[in-house]
C-alpha positions as a Python dict, from the first residue, in 0.01 Angstrom:
ca = {
    (1, 'M'): (0, 0, 0),
    (2, 'S'): (-152, -127, 322),
    (3, 'I'): (7, -369, 568),
    (4, 'N'): (-117, -708, 683),
    (5, 'A'): (-56, -661, 1055),
    (6, 'P'): (-361, -693, 1283),
    (7, 'S'): (-530, -365, 1379),
    (8, 'V'): (-530, -299, 1754),
    (9, 'S'): (-655, -14, 1969),
    (10, 'P'): (-418, 191, 2185),
    (11, 'S'): (-542, 15, 2502),
    (12, 'Q'): (-482, -327, 2346),
    (13, 'T'): (-139, -215, 2232),
    (14, 'T'): (-54, -101, 2584),
    (15, 'Q'): (-144, -444, 2722),
    (16, 'L'): (64, -621, 2457),
    (17, 'V'): (365, -397, 2521),
    (18, 'E'): (336, -460, 2896),
    (19, 'S'): (330, -834, 2833),
    (20, 'H'): (635, -803, 2608),
    (21, 'I'): (828, -615, 2876),
    (22, 'K'): (733, -859, 3153),
    (23, 'G'): (822, -1154, 2930),
    (24, 'Q'): (1171, -1017, 2874),
    (25, 'L'): (1220, -942, 3243),
    (26, 'S'): (1128, -1300, 3331),
    (27, 'L'): (1405, -1452, 3118),
    (28, 'A'): (1703, -1609, 3286),
    (29, 'S'): (1972, -1491, 3043),
    (30, 'N'): (2045, -1303, 2723),
    (31, 'E'): (2054, -1634, 2536),
    (32, 'D'): (1676, -1660, 2584),
    (33, 'R'): (1611, -1306, 2457),
    (34, 'H'): (1276, -1239, 2286),
    (35, 'L'): (1267, -1073, 1947),
    (36, 'P'): (1140, -711, 1948),
    (37, 'I'): (787, -610, 1851),
    (38, 'F'): (698, -357, 1580),
    (39, 'L'): (431, -89, 1627),
    (40, 'W'): (307, 38, 1292),
    (41, 'G'): (45, 310, 1282),
    (42, 'V'): (-95, 618, 1120),
    (43, 'Y'): (80, 942, 1214),
    (44, 'S'): (-39, 1078, 1549),
    (45, 'A'): (-152, 736, 1666),
    (46, 'A'): (36, 802, 1993),
    (47, 'K'): (270, 505, 1950),
    (48, 'S'): (546, 655, 2166),
    (49, 'S'): (290, 766, 2428),
    (50, 'I'): (157, 410, 2440),
    (51, 'V'): (505, 276, 2511),
    (52, 'R'): (558, 538, 2784),
    (53, 'Q'): (228, 440, 2946),
    (54, 'A'): (313, 71, 2930),
    (55, 'V'): (652, 135, 3091),
    (56, 'A'): (484, 337, 3369),
    (57, 'N'): (230, 58, 3427),
    (58, 'V'): (499, -210, 3451),
    (59, 'S'): (705, 9, 3686),
    (60, 'A'): (399, 48, 3912),
    (61, 'T'): (322, -325, 3901),
    (62, 'L'): (678, -430, 3982),
    (63, 'D'): (728, -142, 4227),
    (64, 'R'): (1065, -64, 4072),
    (65, 'P'): (1172, 170, 3794),
    (66, 'V'): (1173, 50, 3435),
    (67, 'G'): (1367, 282, 3205),
    (68, 'L'): (1280, 413, 2860),
    (69, 'L'): (1516, 543, 2592),
    (70, 'D'): (1333, 694, 2293),
    (71, 'V'): (1564, 695, 1988),
    (72, 'R'): (1470, 848, 1650),
    (73, 'L'): (1657, 652, 1386),
    (74, 'S'): (1567, 904, 1115),
    (75, 'Q'): (1827, 1135, 1272),
    (76, 'F'): (2111, 880, 1262),
    (77, 'D'): (2408, 832, 1034),
    (78, 'A'): (2577, 492, 1015),
    (79, 'V'): (2857, 606, 1247),
    (80, 'D'): (2595, 678, 1517),
    (81, 'T'): (2509, 308, 1538),
    (82, 'R'): (2854, 152, 1580),
    (83, 'G'): (3031, 446, 1745),
    (84, 'L'): (3351, 626, 1651),
    (85, 'P'): (3662, 412, 1600),
    (86, 'Y'): (3979, 469, 1799),
    (87, 'I'): (4328, 314, 1801),
    (88, 'R'): (4438, 111, 2100),
    (89, 'D'): (4785, -24, 2181),
    (90, 'Q'): (4781, -401, 2211),
    (91, 'H'): (5056, -552, 2425),
    (92, 'D'): (5081, -932, 2409),
    (93, 'P'): (5263, -1061, 2723),
    (94, 'L'): (5317, -1397, 2547),
    (95, 'D'): (5501, -1236, 2256),
    (96, 'V'): (5757, -1004, 2413),
    (97, 'A'): (6004, -1077, 2133),
    (98, 'G'): (5748, -973, 1873),
    (99, 'D'): (5682, -645, 2054),
    (100, 'D'): (6056, -580, 2077),
    (101, 'A'): (6098, -647, 1705),
    (102, 'L'): (5826, -395, 1617),
    (103, 'N'): (5982, -135, 1845),
    (104, 'A'): (6328, -197, 1696),
    (105, 'V'): (6216, -95, 1347),
    (106, 'G'): (6019, 206, 1473),
    (107, 'L'): (5672, 61, 1434),
    (108, 'G'): (5597, 84, 1803),
    (109, 'P'): (5355, -150, 1981),
    (110, 'R'): (5101, -337, 1771),
    (111, 'K'): (4766, -159, 1755),
    (112, 'T'): (4400, -251, 1711),
    (113, 'T'): (4093, -53, 1607),
    (114, 'E'): (3807, -48, 1856),
    (115, 'W'): (3476, 137, 1872),
    (116, 'S'): (3341, 362, 2144),
    (117, 'T'): (2993, 267, 2266),
    (118, 'P'): (2727, 516, 2145),
    (119, 'S'): (2560, 701, 2431),
    (120, 'W'): (2208, 623, 2301),
    (121, 'L'): (2246, 255, 2387),
    (122, 'P'): (2127, 145, 2734),
    (123, 'N'): (2388, 158, 3006),
    (124, 'V'): (2300, -17, 3332),
    (125, 'E'): (2494, 225, 3553),
    (126, 'R'): (2322, 526, 3393),
    (127, 'D'): (1982, 392, 3283),
    (128, 'G'): (1907, 109, 3526),
    (129, 'E'): (1894, -267, 3494),
    (130, 'D'): (1552, -286, 3324),
    (131, 'G'): (1400, -87, 3042),
    (132, 'I'): (1275, -37, 2688),
    (133, 'L'): (1481, 86, 2394),
    (134, 'L'): (1226, 241, 2158),
    (135, 'L'): (1360, 262, 1802),
    (136, 'D'): (1116, 509, 1651),
    (137, 'E'): (1088, 627, 1289),
    (138, 'I'): (1265, 310, 1182),
    (139, 'S'): (1126, 321, 827),
    (140, 'L'): (1266, 672, 783),
    (141, 'A'): (1617, 555, 869),
    (142, 'R'): (1893, 547, 608),
    (143, 'S'): (1951, 205, 455),
    (144, 'D'): (2297, 177, 613),
    (145, 'V'): (2147, 258, 955),
    (146, 'E'): (1878, -8, 903),
    (147, 'A'): (2145, -262, 812),
    (148, 'A'): (2354, -168, 1116),
    (149, 'I'): (2075, -245, 1362),
    (150, 'Y'): (1995, -594, 1222),
    (151, 'Q'): (2214, -757, 1485),
    (152, 'L'): (2064, -544, 1764),
    (153, 'L'): (1712, -652, 1665),
    (154, 'N'): (1797, -1019, 1619),
    (155, 'D'): (2056, -1086, 1888),
    (156, 'G'): (2049, -792, 2127),
    (157, 'R'): (2402, -703, 2020),
    (158, 'L'): (2571, -427, 1822),
    (159, 'G'): (2933, -513, 1752),
    (160, 'D'): (3096, -564, 2092),
    (161, 'Y'): (2798, -410, 2272),
    (162, 'I'): (2547, -643, 2442),
    (163, 'L'): (2200, -517, 2536),
    (164, 'P'): (2152, -565, 2914),
    (165, 'K'): (1936, -867, 3001),
    (166, 'G'): (1657, -656, 3151),
    (167, 'W'): (1626, -437, 2841),
    (168, 'C'): (1415, -513, 2535),
    (169, 'V'): (1360, -340, 2203),
    (170, 'I'): (1040, -203, 2049),
    (171, 'A'): (1037, -52, 1700),
    (172, 'A'): (781, 197, 1567),
    (173, 'S'): (704, 360, 1235),
    (174, 'N'): (436, 514, 1020),
    (175, 'R'): (303, 284, 749),
    (176, 'P'): (392, 309, 378),
    (177, 'N'): (30, 406, 304),
    (178, 'D'): (30, 705, 542),
    (179, 'C'): (207, 959, 319),
    (180, 'A'): (427, 1038, 618),
    (181, 'G'): (774, 1004, 469),
    (182, 'T'): (776, 624, 437),
    (183, 'S'): (727, 468, 97),
    (184, 'G'): (762, 145, -90),
    (185, 'R'): (810, -209, 32),
    (186, 'Q'): (946, -276, 379),
    (187, 'N'): (1286, -449, 377),
    (188, 'A'): (1208, -817, 434),
    (189, 'A'): (1543, -866, 608),
    (190, 'I'): (1430, -636, 885),
    (191, 'S'): (1059, -731, 887),
    (192, 'T'): (1137, -1089, 988),
    (193, 'R'): (1337, -983, 1294),
    (194, 'F'): (1031, -915, 1510),
    (195, 'K'): (820, -1129, 1740),
    (196, 'Y'): (508, -974, 1587),
    (197, 'H'): (381, -664, 1405),
    (198, 'L'): (83, -450, 1514),
    (199, 'N'): (-118, -186, 1328),
    (200, 'V'): (-200, 70, 1599),
    (201, 'T'): (-531, 242, 1519),
    (202, 'P'): (-653, 535, 1733),
    (203, 'N'): (-1008, 534, 1867),
    (204, 'A'): (-1215, 791, 2052),
    (205, 'N'): (-1255, 612, 2385),
    (206, 'D'): (-886, 538, 2435),
    (207, 'T'): (-786, 886, 2320),
    (208, 'C'): (-1037, 1054, 2551),
    (209, 'D'): (-927, 838, 2844),
    (210, 'F'): (-569, 949, 2782),
    (211, 'F'): (-675, 1312, 2736),
    (212, 'E'): (-839, 1307, 3077),
    (213, 'T'): (-510, 1201, 3238),
    (214, 'I'): (-326, 1498, 3083),
    (215, 'N'): (-600, 1755, 3156),
    (216, 'V'): (-714, 1826, 2802),
    (217, 'N'): (-1000, 2080, 2792),
    (218, 'P'): (-1331, 1906, 2883),
    (219, 'L'): (-1497, 2065, 2576),
    (220, 'V'): (-1259, 1873, 2350),
    (221, 'I'): (-1316, 1548, 2539),
    (222, 'A'): (-1694, 1589, 2537),
    (223, 'F'): (-1695, 1660, 2163),
    (224, 'L'): (-1477, 1360, 2081),
    (225, 'R'): (-1693, 1131, 2295),
    (226, 'F'): (-1979, 1254, 2074),
    (227, 'R'): (-1815, 1269, 1729),
    (228, 'G'): (-1486, 1086, 1753),
    (229, 'E'): (-1598, 756, 1607),
    (230, 'A'): (-1765, 708, 1271),
    (231, 'G'): (-2143, 672, 1280),
    (232, 'G'): (-2393, 619, 1002),
    (233, 'N'): (-2264, 804, 699),
    (234, 'Q'): (-2046, 1034, 911),
    (235, 'A'): (-1671, 983, 924),
    (236, 'G'): (-1510, 977, 1266),
    (237, 'L'): (-1316, 1285, 1370),
    (238, 'I'): (-1064, 1132, 1610),
    (239, 'H'): (-853, 1079, 1296),
    (240, 'E'): (-966, 1179, 948),
    (241, 'Y'): (-748, 931, 760),
    (242, 'P'): (-701, 617, 975),
    (243, 'D'): (-640, 407, 664),
    (244, 'G'): (-374, 642, 526),
    (245, 'G'): (-373, 809, 187),
    (246, 'T'): (-383, 1168, 312),
    (247, 'P'): (-448, 1408, 20),
    (248, 'K'): (-144, 1614, -72),
    (249, 'D'): (-326, 1945, -14),
    (250, 'K'): (-420, 1858, 346),
    (251, 'V'): (-194, 2008, 609),
    (252, 'A'): (-449, 2077, 885),
    (253, 'I'): (-588, 1734, 974),
    (254, 'A'): (-806, 1607, 1258),
    (255, 'T'): (-579, 1377, 1463),
    (256, 'P'): (-532, 1316, 1836),
    (257, 'R'): (-232, 1549, 1824),
    (258, 'G'): (-443, 1814, 1650),
    (259, 'W'): (-716, 1789, 1915),
    (260, 'K'): (-455, 1837, 2188),
    (261, 'S'): (-359, 2158, 2007),
    (262, 'V'): (-725, 2263, 2003),
    (263, 'S'): (-728, 2227, 2382),
    (264, 'D'): (-425, 2455, 2402),
    (265, 'I'): (-587, 2709, 2168),
    (266, 'L'): (-890, 2733, 2396),
    (267, 'T'): (-661, 2866, 2671),
    (268, 'D'): (-493, 3129, 2451),
    (269, 'G'): (-752, 3399, 2523),
    (270, 'L'): (-828, 3467, 2157),
    (271, 'S'): (-1133, 3653, 2031),
    (272, 'A'): (-1409, 3427, 1896),
    (273, 'D'): (-1321, 3484, 1531),
    (274, 'L'): (-947, 3428, 1578),
    (275, 'E'): (-1013, 3127, 1798),
    (276, 'A'): (-1213, 2971, 1514),
    (277, 'V'): (-932, 3048, 1267),
    (278, 'A'): (-668, 2888, 1490),
    (279, 'I'): (-880, 2577, 1549),
    (280, 'E'): (-938, 2540, 1174),
    (281, 'G'): (-561, 2559, 1133),
    (282, 'A'): (-522, 2274, 1383),
    (283, 'V'): (-781, 2022, 1263),
    (284, 'G'): (-912, 2147, 927),
    (285, 'F'): (-1229, 2326, 818),
    (286, 'G'): (-1488, 2047, 855),
    (287, 'A'): (-1380, 1926, 1198),
    (288, 'A'): (-1335, 2282, 1323),
    (289, 'A'): (-1682, 2385, 1204),
    (290, 'E'): (-1844, 2095, 1387),
    (291, 'F'): (-1641, 2155, 1699),
    (292, 'M'): (-1716, 2528, 1712),
    (293, 'A'): (-2090, 2458, 1669),
    (294, 'F'): (-2065, 2217, 1961),
    (295, 'V'): (-1874, 2473, 2170),
    (296, 'R'): (-2136, 2740, 2099),
    (297, 'T'): (-2406, 2500, 2210),
    (298, 'M'): (-2221, 2418, 2530),
    (299, 'R'): (-2151, 2783, 2605),
    (300, 'N'): (-2513, 2885, 2539),
    (301, 'L'): (-2675, 2618, 2753),
    (302, 'P'): (-2919, 2744, 3015),
    (303, 'D'): (-2808, 2727, 3376),
    (304, 'I'): (-2729, 2359, 3422),
    (305, 'N'): (-2851, 2385, 3780),
    (306, 'L'): (-3205, 2400, 3641),
    (307, 'F'): (-3164, 2042, 3522),
    (308, 'L'): (-3036, 1930, 3860),
    (309, 'T'): (-3291, 2112, 4079),
    (310, 'D'): (-3609, 2029, 3885),
    (311, 'P'): (-3529, 1716, 3686),
    (312, 'D'): (-3891, 1606, 3635),
    (313, 'N'): (-4020, 1932, 3488),
    (314, 'V'): (-3730, 2116, 3323),
    (315, 'A'): (-3769, 2167, 2947),
    (316, 'L'): (-3553, 1921, 2753),
    (317, 'P'): (-3345, 1985, 2438),
    (318, 'T'): (-3462, 1813, 2119),
    (319, 'E'): (-3160, 1861, 1891),
    (320, 'I'): (-2901, 1583, 1923),
    (321, 'T'): (-2601, 1813, 1959),
    (322, 'T'): (-2768, 2001, 2244),
    (323, 'Q'): (-2878, 1675, 2407),
    (324, 'Y'): (-2520, 1555, 2405),
    (325, 'A'): (-2399, 1892, 2534),
    (326, 'V'): (-2641, 1870, 2829),
    (327, 'T'): (-2524, 1514, 2894),
    (328, 'A'): (-2160, 1623, 2901),
    (329, 'A'): (-2238, 1927, 3118),
    (330, 'L'): (-2431, 1718, 3371),
    (331, 'A'): (-2157, 1454, 3381),
    (332, 'A'): (-1908, 1729, 3464),
    (333, 'R'): (-2128, 1870, 3743),
    (334, 'V'): (-2298, 1584, 3927),
    (335, 'T'): (-2201, 1475, 4277),
    (336, 'A'): (-2318, 1187, 4492),
    (337, 'D'): (-2583, 1419, 4639),
    (338, 'N'): (-2749, 1524, 4312),
    (339, 'L'): (-2661, 1221, 4100),
    (340, 'A'): (-3016, 1083, 4104),
    (341, 'N'): (-3146, 1406, 3953),
    (342, 'G'): (-2887, 1394, 3678),
    (343, 'V'): (-2982, 1037, 3592),
    (344, 'T'): (-3350, 1136, 3581),
    (345, 'V'): (-3282, 1414, 3331),
    (346, 'I'): (-3070, 1195, 3102),
    (347, 'S'): (-3332, 919, 3114),
    (348, 'R'): (-3597, 1169, 3007),
    (349, 'I'): (-3379, 1298, 2722),
    (350, 'N'): (-3265, 966, 2576),
    (351, 'N'): (-3187, 640, 2753),
    (352, 'E'): (-2909, 571, 2504),
    (353, 'L'): (-2718, 869, 2646),
    (354, 'L'): (-2699, 708, 2991),
    (355, 'E'): (-2390, 509, 2891),
    (356, 'V'): (-2220, 826, 2775),
    (357, 'F'): (-2324, 1005, 3093),
    (358, 'W'): (-2189, 732, 3319),
    (359, 'L'): (-1867, 702, 3124),
    (360, 'L'): (-1793, 1075, 3149),
    (361, 'A'): (-1908, 1110, 3509),
    (362, 'T'): (-1724, 809, 3652),
    (363, 'R'): (-1404, 891, 3464),
    (364, 'R'): (-1413, 1233, 3627),
    (365, 'D'): (-1506, 1106, 3976),
    (366, 'T'): (-1439, 739, 4048),
    (367, 'D'): (-1627, 768, 4380),
    (368, 'L'): (-1948, 767, 4174),
    (369, 'L'): (-1880, 401, 4092),
    (370, 'T'): (-1996, 304, 4442),
    (371, 'T'): (-2320, 504, 4444),
    (372, 'P'): (-2657, 321, 4452),
    (373, 'E'): (-2748, 484, 4120),
    (374, 'F'): (-2446, 340, 3941),
    (375, 'V'): (-2487, -3, 4102),
    (376, 'A'): (-2852, -7, 3988),
    (377, 'H'): (-2749, 102, 3636),
    (378, 'K'): (-2495, -181, 3605),
    (379, 'A'): (-2750, -432, 3734),
    (380, 'T'): (-2979, -353, 3440),
    (381, 'R'): (-2714, -394, 3169),
}
């Protein structure tokens, strides 16, 4: 069963989350509180990472810290939502005679039951005045836990607890069609308590941009720039099952999380055969086979300096994988001094690769954005 929420890329989701946060921070009081938003998405769509990035962006824009509490509701029992009860003596100064009467028959002072505030809820003194409460894995929560958070989602309250004015809620979950623990129809009573729902769908460009910020191996990034998205009759490899429905026998699956593991495997110092085995165990046989062929091509390239020192005469690769490998290698090597030679080589290979070259090169070195070569390239687009 699919969902009818609009599909959005990670970068679009980040912008929407930022807008949601800023909208809440602009409100004058809790009475004007916005409803939360719900991020649905295939497993490993980086939903929690997107929220973290949005929080960091808002903090930088406002030049003040915005907090983030990441709560996994799948780990909660009902008592975790309301807090443990405790007995409190209740003395009524307007009813001294009543208190005396209770004491006279040995019943002591009248008592009330109250609840301690759970530590996972935002506390201004501890967590700051502004922030996001991320309720992740919401569709894996027990039914009594789901019911307990209705009031928090709708009113920003949980019993006697009131969510601070500068804090807002975002919920996240895998979709029922992802074979990731969720199943069946979403509870309508909870679905209608959100400002809007989004279907977060990973794509190669956004994933590679993020990978560059966390220093994922350049071989992985270059490969995903080449084969991440679907093309022709080839499925994309950034995520094998973006529409859900993962076969039951598939445990090693190409996902953004799996490709991050591939990057880690490349630093493990394994022999070539064991490295291939480990990578297959991270992303599956088909994706691993393609990636290892790409890696072999990259590792067996001739001295890349030959392309940069004699760009008009150097022999050019004819096979598409090798052409892309040369493009990625040049993008990783060029400087402002030899940039013109790199552009010449790529233009001789295939003009369509120039966009890939510029994307990789300028992401690595933003100073290249001001070079005459890049300015001339943009002028022709």
